[in-house]
N, C-alpha and C positions, 0 to 999 in steps of 0.2 A: 157416589151421590153428587149431583151437580149443584143443587141448592143455591147458595149465595156466592159460588165461585165465579171468578172473572178471568178471562184470558186476555193478557195484555202484551203488546209488543213494544219494545223500546223505540222511542222516536229516533229516526236516523240522525246521526251527528254530522254537522257540517265540518269538514276538515279544512281548517284555515291555517295556512302556513305563510309566514312572513320571513323575510330574510333581513338580518341585522346588517349594519354597515360593514361589519367585518366578515360577512358571508355565512354566518351561523343561521341555520333554519330554525325558526321558532314556531312551535305548534300551539294552538289554542286548546289546552287540555283543562277540563273542569277540575275545580278543587275537589279533593277527596271527600270533603264534608258537604258538598253541594248535592242536592237531590236532583234527579233527572226525571222528566216526565215520560209517560207511556201512553200508547193509544189502545183503547179497548177494541178487541177483535170480536169477542163474544161474551155474553153474560148468562148466568143461570137465572132461573125463574124467580129466585128470592133475593136478587142482588139490589133491590131498592131502586134508587134514583139513577143508578149508573146505566148508561145506554151504549150500545155499539157505536163506535166512532168518537166517543168522548176522549179528550186528552185529560189524563189524571196524574197526580203525584201519589206515590205509594211507598210502603215500607218494603223495599226490594229484598231485604234480608228475611222477610217472612214469606217469600214466594218460592214456588217450585219451578225450576227451569224446564222448558220443553222445546221441541223443534217441530213446527207445523209447516208443511209445504216449503221446506228449505229456509224457513224464517225462524229466528230465535224469538221466543216468547216466554212468558211466565204465567202460571196459574196461581191465583191468590184469592183469599177470602175477601169479600166486599168490606169487611170491617177493617182491613189493613189499607184500604184506599183512603188517603188523607185529604185529598181535595180534587174536585172536578173543575177544570178550568175552561172547558168548552163542550 
């Protein structure tokens, strides 16, 4: 049943590397406690206000990982989407 399920792909991360004065490469890695956004690829008919193309924050631990057209994504119930930012 599709219902209120939403298909979401992770927003691609920008890999930023800087080098310290001593030559050590420093990467910009998000904190483990930080939530990361996702982009809505598809929505079920009962997903409410969530629309394809929206950037959202979600409970990643409540999602089911899938691979669609060589792209990693997750399926999640709309109730686990915490915020729509665009």
